[in-house]
N, C-alpha and C positions, 0 to 999 in steps of 0.2 A: 713783594712781587710773587712770591710762591703761592699765596692764597688766591691771587687773581688768576694765575694759570690753572690752578686746581678747580676753581669755580668755572672757568671757561671749559675745561675738559669735562666736568660734570654736565655742563649745559649741552656740550656736543654729544656726549653719551646719551643724554635724555632725548635729544633730537634724533639720534640714530635709532634708538629704541622705538620712538614714535613713528619714524619712517618705516621701520621693519613691520610694525603693527599695521600700518596703513597698507603696505604691500600684501601682507597676509590676508587682511580683510578684503582687499580688492580681488585677490585670487579666489577666496571663498565665494565671493559674490559672482565672479565669472563662472566658477564651477557650478554653483547653484542655478544660475541662469541657463547654462548649457543643459543641465539635467532637466529643468522645467521645459525647455524648448523641445528636448527629445521626447519627453512624456506627452507634450501637446501634439507633436507630430504623430506619435503612435495613436493617440486618441482620434485625431482627424482621419488618419488612414483607416482605422476601424469603422468610423462613422461613414466614410465613403464606400467601404466594402458593403456595409449593411444597406446603404441607400441604393447601391447598384443591384444588390439581390432583390430589394423590394421593387425596384423599377422593372427588373426582369420578370418577377412574379406577376406584376400588374400587366405587363405586355402579354405574357402567356394567357392570363385570364381574358384580356381583351380579344386576343386571337381566337380563343375558344368560343367566346360569345359571338364573334363575327361568323365563325364557322357554323354555329348553331342557328343563327338568324338566316344565313344563306341556305342552310338545309331546310329550314321551315318554309322559306320563300319557294324553293324548288318543289317542295311537297304541295304547296298551294297551287303552283302553276300546273303541276301534273293532275291535281284533283279537279281544277276548274280552268282549263286552258282558254276558253272563250272569254270568260270574265277577266282573266289576266291580260289577254290581248286587248280588250276594251280599256282596261286601266292604263296599259302602256300607251295606247293611242291617245287617250285623254291627256296623260302627262306630257306626251310629246307635243300635242297641240297647244297646251297652255305654255310650255317652255318656248315654243316657236313664237307665240304672241308676245311673251315677255321680252324675248331677245330681239324682236323686230323693232321695239321702241327704243 
């Protein structure tokens, strides 16, 4: 009977070691996954900041272009007021025709 009990004890010890190894592996996987998620979060935040700056720069450039175009239009109206008035009347007339339909 002594050999059977010793065999059972050895088997239980092996199972305990295997269970401990599995717990350690699970903990390492959990830690690694958390580290990877943290790194991914930082990367995404950095990309979002860069995209925000790029969009801000594009909006500034568009605003500057719009200001330039408005300035050029004002200059044209000052240089040729009658021609500008005629163009405005023509555009209004065409718009009125289109909206009437």
